[in-house]
N, CA and C of each residue as an Amber inpcrd file, in Angstrom:
protein
   519
   0.1840000  12.2280000 -13.5910000   1.6150000  12.0950000 -13.4280000
   1.9750000  10.6510000 -13.7300000   2.9000000  10.4420000 -14.6160000
   3.3230000   9.1000000 -14.9810000   4.2540000   8.5330000 -13.9200000
   4.1110000   7.2600000 -13.6820000   4.9630000   6.5720000 -12.7300000
   6.0880000   5.9040000 -13.4950000   7.3070000   6.1380000 -13.0950000
   8.4590000   5.5000000 -13.7050000   8.8480000   4.3080000 -12.8560000
   8.6830000   3.1220000 -13.3880000   9.0150000   1.9250000 -12.6280000
  10.4600000   1.5340000 -12.8370000  11.0020000   0.9120000 -11.8310000
  12.3190000   0.3240000 -11.9400000  12.1460000  -0.9730000 -12.7060000
  13.0350000  -1.2470000 -13.6480000  12.9420000  -2.4780000 -14.4170000
  13.1630000  -3.6720000 -13.5030000  12.1950000  -4.5480000 -13.4480000
  12.3030000  -5.7350000 -12.6090000  13.2320000  -6.7440000 -13.2740000
  14.0400000  -7.4170000 -12.4850000  14.9030000  -8.4500000 -13.0470000
  14.0770000  -9.5410000 -13.7160000  14.6510000 -10.1930000 -14.7040000
  13.9600000 -11.2630000 -15.4080000  13.4690000 -12.3030000 -14.4210000
  12.2360000 -12.7380000 -14.5960000  11.6910000 -13.7870000 -13.7490000
  10.9940000 -13.2990000 -12.4960000  11.0250000 -12.0070000 -12.1920000
  10.4030000 -11.5180000 -10.9590000   8.9060000 -11.7800000 -10.9820000
   8.2550000 -11.5330000 -12.0910000   6.8030000 -11.7120000 -12.1510000
   6.4000000 -13.1760000 -12.0110000   7.2730000 -14.0840000 -12.3730000
   6.9640000 -15.4980000 -12.2290000   7.0860000 -15.9320000 -10.7700000
   7.7830000 -15.1590000  -9.9610000   7.9710000 -15.4960000  -8.5550000
   7.0160000 -14.6560000  -7.7140000   5.8590000 -15.2120000  -7.4550000
   4.8650000 -14.4730000  -6.6860000   5.3800000 -14.2250000  -5.2760000
   5.1790000 -13.0080000  -4.8110000   5.5630000 -12.6650000  -3.4400000
   4.4390000 -13.0410000  -2.4840000   4.7910000 -13.4560000  -1.2740000
   3.7550000 -13.6540000  -0.2590000   3.0900000 -12.3080000   0.0510000
   1.8800000 -12.3820000   0.4940000   1.1510000 -11.1660000   0.8360000
  -0.1440000 -11.0870000   0.0640000  -0.6990000  -9.8890000  -0.0130000
  -1.9320000  -9.7000000  -0.7720000  -2.0040000  -8.2850000  -1.3130000
  -2.7710000  -8.1590000  -2.3850000  -3.0680000  -6.8650000  -3.0030000
  -4.5880000  -6.7800000  -3.1210000  -5.1760000  -5.8040000  -2.4360000
  -6.6250000  -5.6870000  -2.3570000  -7.0400000  -4.2440000  -2.6160000
  -8.1630000  -4.0960000  -3.2890000  -8.7760000  -2.7810000  -3.4570000
  -9.9890000  -2.7030000  -2.5440000 -10.1200000  -1.6070000  -1.8160000
 -11.3010000  -1.3280000  -1.0040000 -12.0540000  -0.1960000  -1.6960000
 -13.3310000  -0.4240000  -1.9860000 -14.1440000   0.5350000  -2.7330000
 -15.3650000   0.8860000  -1.8900000 -15.5980000   2.1820000  -1.7480000
 -16.7650000   2.6310000  -0.9850000 -17.7380000   3.3200000  -1.9300000
 -18.9390000   2.7580000  -1.9840000 -19.9980000   3.3470000  -2.7970000
 -21.2990000   3.3250000  -2.0050000 -22.0010000   4.4150000  -2.0630000
 -23.2890000   4.5310000  -1.3760000 -23.1850000   4.1650000   0.1030000
 -22.0670000   4.5530000   0.7350000 -21.8880000   4.3290000   2.1580000
 -21.5120000   2.9060000   2.5450000 -21.2780000   2.0390000   1.5630000
 -20.9250000   0.6410000   1.8510000 -19.5730000   0.3180000   1.2390000
 -18.7960000  -0.4840000   1.9470000 -17.4880000  -0.9140000   1.4780000
 -17.5790000  -2.2970000   0.8540000 -16.7870000  -2.5160000  -0.1640000
 -16.5600000  -3.8500000  -0.7050000 -15.0740000  -3.9420000  -1.0420000
 -14.5450000  -5.1170000  -0.9820000 -13.1370000  -5.3290000  -1.3110000
 -13.0270000  -6.3550000  -2.4290000 -12.0030000  -6.1990000  -3.2270000
 -11.7400000  -7.1110000  -4.3210000 -10.2390000  -7.3090000  -4.4600000
  -9.8560000  -8.4630000  -4.9460000  -8.4380000  -8.7500000  -5.1280000
  -7.8760000  -7.9890000  -6.3210000  -6.6190000  -7.6130000  -6.2100000
  -5.8400000  -7.1400000  -7.3430000  -4.9610000  -8.3110000  -7.7740000
  -4.3690000  -8.2150000  -8.9450000  -3.5290000  -9.3100000  -9.4180000
  -2.2490000  -9.3930000  -8.5940000  -1.6060000 -10.5610000  -8.5700000
  -0.3320000 -10.6920000  -7.8510000   0.7510000  -9.7360000  -8.3750000
   0.6650000  -9.3340000  -9.6400000   1.6330000  -8.3780000 -10.1920000
   1.6100000  -7.0470000  -9.4540000   0.4760000  -6.7070000  -8.8310000
   0.3730000  -5.4460000  -8.0890000   1.3370000  -5.4100000  -6.9030000
   1.7760000  -6.5740000  -6.4360000   2.7310000  -6.6110000  -5.3240000
   4.1530000  -6.2920000  -5.7630000   4.4470000  -6.4390000  -7.0440000
   5.8170000  -6.2080000  -7.5140000   5.9380000  -5.0090000  -8.4450000
   4.8050000  -4.4790000  -8.9180000   4.8540000  -3.3840000  -9.8850000
   3.8320000  -2.3090000  -9.5250000   4.3120000  -1.1550000  -9.1450000
   3.4350000  -0.0580000  -8.7400000   2.5260000   0.3910000  -9.8800000
   3.0440000   0.4150000 -11.1040000   2.2120000   0.7960000 -12.2610000
   0.9870000  -0.1060000 -12.3640000   1.1920000  -1.3970000 -12.1870000
   0.0840000  -2.3500000 -12.2620000  -0.9450000  -2.0550000 -11.1940000
  -0.4970000  -1.8360000  -9.9630000  -1.4230000  -1.5440000  -8.8610000
  -2.2350000  -0.2780000  -9.1550000  -1.5700000   0.7600000  -9.6080000
  -2.2610000   2.0260000  -9.9000000  -3.2580000   1.8380000 -11.0320000
  -2.8450000   1.1630000 -12.0920000  -3.7260000   0.9350000 -13.2490000
  -4.9660000   0.1530000 -12.8360000  -4.7730000  -0.9110000 -12.0600000
  -5.9150000  -1.7100000 -11.6250000  -6.8730000  -0.9000000 -10.7590000
  -6.3390000  -0.0500000  -9.8930000  -7.2100000   0.7800000  -9.0550000
  -7.9820000   1.7890000  -9.8950000  -7.3240000   2.3880000 -10.8800000
  -8.0100000   3.3600000 -11.7460000  -9.1180000   2.7040000 -12.5720000
  -8.9500000   1.4350000 -12.9080000  -9.9660000   0.7270000 -13.6820000
 -11.2170000   0.4350000 -12.8610000 -11.1410000   0.5700000 -11.5550000
 -12.2720000   0.3380000 -10.6580000 -13.0760000   1.6160000 -10.4550000
 -13.3130000   2.3290000 -11.4750000 -14.0000000   3.6240000 -11.3780000
 -15.1700000   3.5500000 -10.3890000 -15.2090000   4.5470000  -9.5220000
 -16.2250000   4.5770000  -8.4780000 -16.5340000   6.0280000  -8.1320000
 -17.7480000   6.2510000  -7.6890000 -18.1130000   7.5960000  -7.2440000
 -17.6030000   7.8570000  -5.8320000 -17.2170000   6.7940000  -5.1440000
 -16.7120000   6.9230000  -3.7730000 -15.2190000   6.6740000  -3.7140000
 -14.7590000   6.4130000  -2.5120000 -13.3320000   6.2020000  -2.2730000
 -12.8660000   4.8770000  -2.8800000 -11.6560000   4.8890000  -3.4320000
 -10.9770000   3.6810000  -3.9010000  -9.6020000   3.6970000  -3.2540000
  -9.2800000   2.6030000  -2.5970000  -8.0360000   2.5090000  -1.8520000
  -7.3720000   1.1780000  -2.1410000  -6.0710000   1.2070000  -2.4140000
  -5.3130000  -0.0200000  -2.6070000  -4.5100000  -0.3320000  -1.3590000
  -4.4980000  -1.5960000  -0.9770000  -3.7420000  -2.0580000   0.1850000
  -2.8460000  -3.2000000  -0.2620000  -1.5460000  -3.0210000  -0.1050000
  -0.5900000  -4.0470000  -0.4880000   0.1710000  -4.5140000   0.7510000
   0.1040000  -5.7960000   1.0270000   0.9260000  -6.4180000   2.0730000
   2.0130000  -7.1580000   1.3150000   3.2090000  -6.6190000   1.3070000
   4.2850000  -7.1490000   0.4830000   5.2220000  -8.0190000   1.3140000
   5.1740000  -9.3140000   1.0490000   6.1290000 -10.2760000   1.5920000
   6.1890000 -10.2750000   3.1260000   5.1010000  -9.8910000   3.7730000
   5.0630000  -9.7960000   5.2380000   6.1430000  -8.8840000   5.8020000
   6.6270000  -7.9370000   4.9850000   7.6930000  -7.0220000   5.3970000
   7.2120000  -5.5830000   5.5810000   6.3020000  -5.1370000   4.7370000
   5.8290000  -3.7460000   4.7740000   4.4990000  -3.6780000   4.0360000
   3.8120000  -2.5280000   4.1630000   2.5900000  -2.3360000   3.3940000
   2.6570000  -1.0160000   2.6390000   1.8430000  -0.9600000   1.6050000
   1.7030000   0.2480000   0.7890000   0.2210000   0.5690000   0.7100000
  -0.1060000   1.8440000   0.8650000  -1.4550000   2.3410000   0.6350000
  -1.4180000   3.2070000  -0.6080000  -2.4030000   3.0360000  -1.4930000
  -2.5020000   3.8170000  -2.7240000  -3.9200000   4.3480000  -2.8330000
  -4.0490000   5.5720000  -3.2890000  -5.3740000   6.1550000  -3.4610000
  -5.3580000   7.0600000  -4.6860000  -6.0080000   6.6090000  -5.7640000
  -6.0630000   7.4630000  -6.9570000  -6.7420000   8.7930000  -6.6500000
  -6.1940000   9.8510000  -7.2110000  -6.7590000  11.1950000  -7.0730000
  -6.9080000  11.7720000  -8.4730000  -7.6910000  12.8260000  -8.6180000
  -7.8310000  13.4110000  -9.9520000  -6.4940000  13.8530000 -10.5620000
  -5.5480000  14.2670000  -9.7360000  -4.2750000  14.7460000 -10.2600000
  -3.1520000  13.7280000 -10.2300000  -3.4250000  12.4820000  -9.8580000
  -2.3610000  11.4870000  -9.7700000  -2.7260000  10.3720000  -8.8190000
  -1.8890000  10.1650000  -7.8260000  -2.1350000   9.1150000  -6.8400000
  -1.4620000   9.5070000  -5.5330000  -2.1740000   9.2810000  -4.4300000
  -1.5780000   9.4580000  -3.1040000  -0.9840000   8.1220000  -2.6970000
   0.2010000   8.1820000  -2.1000000   0.9200000   6.9670000  -1.7370000
   1.4510000   7.0600000  -0.3220000   1.5500000   5.9050000   0.3180000
   2.1620000   5.8120000   1.6350000   2.7850000   4.4290000   1.7380000
   4.0290000   4.3650000   2.1610000   4.7080000   3.0950000   2.4010000
   5.0560000   3.0420000   3.8810000   4.7990000   1.8820000   4.4970000
   4.9980000   1.7780000   5.9490000   6.4600000   1.8020000   6.3460000
   7.3450000   1.3760000   5.4490000   8.7750000   1.3740000   5.7540000
   9.5650000   1.6550000   4.4850000  10.0180000   2.8870000   4.3420000
  10.7450000   3.3020000   3.1460000  12.0320000   2.5150000   2.9520000
  12.5940000   1.9880000   4.0220000  13.8280000   1.2080000   3.9270000
  13.6220000  -0.0350000   3.0630000  12.3870000  -0.4860000   2.9230000
  12.0860000  -1.6360000   2.0670000  12.4960000  -1.3880000   0.6160000
  12.6850000  -0.1330000   0.2450000  13.1060000   0.2070000  -1.1160000
  14.4740000  -0.3780000  -1.4560000  15.2440000  -0.7270000  -0.4460000
  16.5430000  -1.3510000  -0.6900000  16.3950000  -2.7560000  -1.2670000
  15.2620000  -3.4270000  -0.9570000  15.0770000  -4.8170000  -1.3510000
  13.8770000  -5.0910000  -2.2510000  12.9540000  -4.1500000  -2.3740000
  11.7140000  -4.3870000  -3.1050000  11.4690000  -3.2760000  -4.1250000
  11.2580000  -3.6670000  -5.3750000  11.0280000  -2.6980000  -6.4450000
   9.7810000  -1.8560000  -6.2040000   8.7060000  -2.4620000  -5.6920000
   7.4790000  -1.6980000  -5.4980000   7.7000000  -0.5730000  -4.4840000
   8.4710000  -0.8290000  -3.4420000   8.7720000   0.2320000  -2.4630000
   9.6860000   1.2830000  -3.0820000  10.6510000   0.8490000  -3.8950000
  11.5290000   1.8060000  -4.5880000  10.7200000   2.6750000  -5.5380000
   9.7280000   2.0830000  -6.2060000   8.8680000   2.8510000  -7.1110000
   8.0670000   3.9010000  -6.3450000   7.5840000   3.5450000  -5.1490000
   6.8480000   4.5100000  -4.3230000   7.7590000   5.6990000  -3.9980000
   8.9730000   5.4140000  -3.5490000   9.8990000   6.5060000  -3.2120000
  10.2580000   7.3370000  -4.4370000  10.4280000   6.6780000  -5.5900000
  10.7110000   7.4260000  -6.8240000   9.5840000   8.3960000  -7.1350000
   8.3450000   7.9110000  -7.0500000   7.1970000   8.7650000  -7.3520000
   7.0760000   9.9060000  -6.3440000   7.4100000   9.6230000  -5.0910000
   7.3660000  10.6550000  -4.0450000   8.5770000  11.5870000  -4.0970000
   9.5690000  11.1920000  -4.8900000  10.8300000  11.9340000  -4.9910000
  11.5300000  12.0230000  -3.6360000  11.6180000  10.8630000  -2.9960000
  12.2610000  10.7450000  -1.6900000  13.4520000   9.8060000  -1.8430000
  14.5560000  10.1910000  -1.2450000  15.7440000   9.3350000  -1.2550000
  16.0180000   8.8410000   0.1500000  16.5760000   7.6420000   0.2150000
  16.9890000   7.1180000   1.5150000  18.1940000   7.9010000   2.0050000
  18.3130000   8.0920000   3.3100000  19.4670000   8.8260000   3.8270000
  20.7440000   7.9980000   3.6300000  21.8730000   8.6740000   3.4400000
  23.1240000   7.9460000   3.2420000  23.6400000   7.2870000   4.5100000
  23.1740000   7.7080000   5.6550000  23.6290000   7.1810000   6.9370000
  22.9230000   5.8550000   7.2350000  23.6820000   4.7630000   7.2950000
  23.0990000   3.4470000   7.5460000  22.3760000   3.3620000   8.8760000
  22.8040000   4.1210000   9.8670000  22.1420000   4.0910000  11.1730000
  20.6960000   4.5720000  11.0880000  20.4150000   5.4710000  10.1510000
  19.0610000   5.9910000   9.9860000  18.1250000   4.9310000   9.4080000
  18.6890000   3.8460000   8.8900000  17.8840000   2.8140000   8.2530000
  17.5310000   1.6660000   9.1960000  17.8560000   1.7990000  10.4720000
  17.6180000   0.7310000  11.4330000  16.1750000   0.6720000  11.9410000
  15.4590000   1.7490000  11.8850000  14.0870000   1.8150000  12.3940000
  13.1020000   1.9220000  11.2290000  11.8630000   1.4420000  11.4080000
  10.8450000   1.6290000  10.3740000  10.6780000   3.1120000  10.0620000
  10.5070000   3.3990000   8.8200000  10.4380000   4.7750000   8.3710000
   9.2380000   4.9530000   7.4440000   8.0550000   5.2900000   8.0080000
   6.8910000   5.5360000   7.1630000   7.1310000   6.7700000   6.2830000
   6.7110000   6.6850000   5.0390000   6.9350000   7.7950000   4.1140000
   5.7230000   7.9440000   3.1990000   5.4680000   9.1660000   2.7990000
   4.3830000   9.4540000   1.8670000   3.2940000  10.2650000   2.5250000
   2.0990000  10.1440000   1.9860000   0.9460000  10.9040000   2.4430000
   0.3310000  10.2190000   3.6650000   0.7680000  10.6190000   4.8370000
   0.2610000  10.0140000   6.0680000  -1.1870000  10.4070000   6.3450000
  -1.6940000  11.4010000   5.6540000  -3.0950000  11.8100000   5.7990000
  -3.9800000  11.1570000   4.7370000  -3.4800000  10.1300000   4.0920000
  -4.1800000   9.4640000   3.0000000  -5.5600000   8.9390000   3.4130000
  -5.7250000   8.6280000   4.6860000  -6.9910000   8.0780000   5.1880000
  -7.6960000   8.9920000   6.1750000  -7.2350000  10.2090000   6.2960000
  -7.8000000  11.1300000   7.2940000  -9.3000000  11.3320000   7.0950000
  -9.7510000  11.4380000   5.8500000 -11.1730000  11.6420000   5.5990000
 -12.0000000  10.3690000   5.8170000 -11.3190000   9.2410000   5.9980000
 -12.0050000   7.9700000   6.2420000 -11.9370000   7.5500000   7.7110000
 -11.3960000   8.4220000   8.5720000 -11.4150000   8.1590000  10.0040000
 -10.0860000   7.8050000  10.6410000  -8.9950000   7.8490000   9.8680000
  -7.6880000   7.5270000  10.4390000  -6.7480000   8.7150000  10.2270000
  -6.5680000   9.5480000  11.2720000  -5.7090000  10.7290000  11.1600000
  -4.2480000  10.3520000  10.8970000  -3.5120000  11.2840000  10.3200000
  -2.1110000  11.0740000   9.9340000  -1.2420000  10.6220000  11.1030000
  -1.4180000  11.2450000  12.2670000  -0.5550000  10.8750000  13.3910000
  -0.8050000   9.4480000  13.8550000  -2.0370000   8.9920000  13.7960000
  -2.3430000   7.6110000  14.1780000  -1.8130000   6.6170000  13.1440000
  -1.9070000   6.9590000  11.8690000  -1.3670000   6.0910000  10.8250000
   0.1450000   5.9720000  10.9700000   0.7970000   7.0610000  11.2880000
   2.2480000   7.0330000  11.4710000   2.6440000   6.1170000  12.6300000
   1.9220000   6.2140000  13.7430000   2.2010000   5.3640000  14.8990000
   1.9550000   3.8930000  14.5390000   0.8650000   3.6200000  13.8580000
   0.5390000   2.2540000  13.4690000   1.5910000   1.6770000  12.5190000
   2.0410000   2.4630000  11.5600000   3.0430000   2.0050000  10.5960000
   4.3780000   1.7200000  11.2680000   4.6880000   2.4420000  12.3170000
   5.9700000   2.2770000  13.0020000   5.9410000   1.1790000  14.0580000
   4.8040000   0.5380000  14.2480000   4.6600000  -0.4930000  15.2770000
   5.3480000  -1.7810000  14.8270000   6.5460000  -2.0300000  15.3420000
   7.3590000  -3.1630000  14.9120000   6.8380000  -4.5050000  15.4270000
   5.9460000  -4.4910000  16.3950000   5.3990000  -5.7340000  16.9430000
   4.2980000  -6.3200000  16.0630000   3.8260000  -5.5530000  15.0780000
   2.7450000  -6.0130000  14.2090000   3.2720000  -6.3370000  12.8150000
   2.7450000  -7.4060000  12.2280000   3.0310000  -7.7170000  10.8300000
   2.1740000  -6.8080000   9.9560000   2.5590000  -6.6260000   8.6900000
   1.7840000  -5.7530000   7.8010000   0.3090000  -6.1430000   7.6760000
  -0.0010000  -7.4380000   7.6440000  -1.4080000  -7.8260000   7.5450000
  -2.1790000  -7.3940000   8.7950000  -1.5230000  -7.4160000   9.9510000
  -2.1550000  -6.9550000  11.1880000  -2.3310000  -5.4400000  11.1740000
  -1.3580000  -4.7340000  10.6290000  -1.4750000  -3.2820000  10.5130000
  -2.6160000  -2.9110000   9.5590000  -2.6990000  -3.6120000   8.4290000
  -3.7750000  -3.3320000   7.4710000  -5.1370000  -3.7120000   8.0420000
  -5.2010000  -4.7690000   8.8490000  -6.4620000  -5.1290000   9.5110000
  -6.8870000  -4.0200000  10.4730000  -5.9280000  -3.4550000  11.2090000
  -6.2370000  -2.3490000  12.1210000  -6.7120000  -1.1220000  11.3390000
  -6.0730000  -0.8440000  10.2220000  -6.4890000   0.2760000   9.3660000
  -7.9110000   0.0440000   8.8700000  -8.1930000  -1.1770000   8.4090000
  -9.5310000  -1.4680000   7.8800000 -10.6040000  -1.3630000   8.9660000
 -10.2740000  -1.7810000  10.1840000 -11.2370000  -1.6290000  11.2880000
 -11.5380000  -0.1640000  11.5260000 -10.5020000   0.6430000  11.5450000
 -10.6720000   2.0760000  11.8260000 -11.4800000   2.7810000  10.7330000
 -11.2830000   2.3420000   9.4800000 -11.9690000   2.9860000   8.3480000
 -13.3350000   2.3700000   8.0470000 -13.6180000   1.1950000   8.6330000
 -14.9490000   0.6150000   8.4910000 -15.1020000  -0.4720000   7.4410000
 -14.0080000  -1.0670000   6.9680000 -14.1540000  -2.1410000   5.9810000
 -13.4490000  -3.4280000   6.4010000 -13.3450000  -3.6520000   7.6940000
 -12.6270000  -4.8270000   8.2190000 -13.2420000  -6.1420000   7.7500000
 -14.5720000  -6.2580000   7.7940000 -15.2100000  -7.5120000   7.3920000
 -14.9840000  -7.7960000   5.9060000 -15.1210000  -6.7740000   5.0810000
 -14.9220000  -6.9550000   3.6310000 -13.4770000  -7.3340000   3.3210000
 -12.5220000  -6.7230000   4.0120000 -11.1120000  -7.0570000   3.8020000
 -10.8230000  -8.4760000   4.2720000 -11.3080000  -8.8320000   5.4420000
 -11.0620000 -10.1700000   5.9850000 -11.6100000 -11.2470000   5.0550000
 -12.7580000 -10.9960000   4.4700000 -13.3510000 -11.9640000   3.5480000
 -12.4620000 -12.1920000   2.3210000 -11.9280000 -11.1220000   1.7490000
 -11.0850000 -11.2410000   0.5620000  -9.7160000 -11.8270000   0.9130000
  -9.1520000 -11.4180000   2.0380000  -7.8340000 -11.9140000   2.4400000
  -7.9220000 -13.4050000   2.7610000  -9.0080000 -13.8390000   3.3620000
  -9.2080000 -15.2600000   3.6430000  -9.2520000 -16.0540000   2.3360000
  -9.9070000 -15.4940000   1.2990000  -9.9510000 -16.1420000  -0.0140000
  -8.5670000 -16.2370000  -0.6170000  -7.7450000 -15.1720000  -0.4380000
  -6.4020000 -15.1100000  -1.0000000  -5.5110000 -16.1300000  -0.3280000
  -5.5610000 -16.2020000   1.0180000  -4.6540000 -17.0270000   1.7890000
  -5.0070000 -18.4390000   1.8420000
């Protein structure tokens, strides 16, 4: 399935967003993490392409901490890509979140009051086979007291790649 990206305004790619884009790869029962390019934070196509290029016999998962505002989980599948955004309302301000909603074919509600709370959207069972059930991911994504990097650290602990993620994020930061 092709991803249709929203055209980014001129100069967006030159303005790196705070945060990180990391791929977690599991092979032979061991996790390793690697950085994705900064463009993966602003362009969903780039993130998906980079993850697909990391061909692996095991799980491949993308983790995006975008501007300390929200996170995106991506997981290539044979038929496309599974996606989850921690706060769909971010689509109002961030192209990468809008691209996630476009691919999911989800629209924001017209009622502004519905946009006041975090709204996780997408495949909440994206990590169920790695040890994080959908209901727990939903609760974690809705936790307003945690920053996205803290939420992703909790996800990585639960799935078993916390040390590998921390090592790469420390290099990034």
